N, C-alpha and C positions, 0 to 999 in steps of 0.2 A: 849646463852646470847649475843653474838656479833650481831646476827640478830635482836634481840629485841632492843638493843641499837641503831643500825643503823636505824631501822624503827621508833623508838621514835624520834630520831634526825630529820629524814626526815619529820615526822608529825609536829614537833614543827616548823621547818623552813617553811613548807607549810602554816602554819597559821599565820606567821609573815608578817608584811608589809615590803616593801623594806627598809623603813627608820629604822625599828626596826632591820633588819638584818645588816644594815650598822653601826648602833650605836656601835657595839662591835669592829669595825675595827679602827686602828689608822688613823688620818686625812690624812696622806700622801697616805695611801692605798686607801682611798675613792676617793681622788682627781685624782688618776691614772685612774679611771673609766670614767672620763669626759674629753672631748677635752678642750683645753685652752679657746676657745671662750665660751663654756658652763660654765666654771668656772668663767669667768669674766662678764657674762650676769647680767645686773642689776646694775653694778657698774658705777658710774659717771666717766667721763674721768679723772678728777683730781685724783680720787681714784686709777684708773688703773695706773697712772703715778707715784703716791706717792712711794718713795723708790727707784726709778730708778735714775741712774747717769744722771745729766743734760746734760753732754757731749754726752751721748748715744742718748738722746732725740733730741738734736740739730743736731747730725749727721744724724739721721733718717729723721728729717724734711728737712735738706739740700738735702738729696737724693731724697725725694719726690718732692721737687721743681725742681730738675734737670730732673727727669723722667717724669714730667707732663708739 
């Protein structure tokens, strides 16, 4: 019975798209599979910055100006 269940599970997974496989996982588990740049791809700069502390953004900008 164990072998049958394992084979059935493997067969079902083999016929699912990657999107279908990921559907059952919690979002934080899905996000762990992608690099930060991949997760942010397609977002406008304003959306990337939304929710960040303005002081952190200003400190980063100041450092960029010093380093360049």
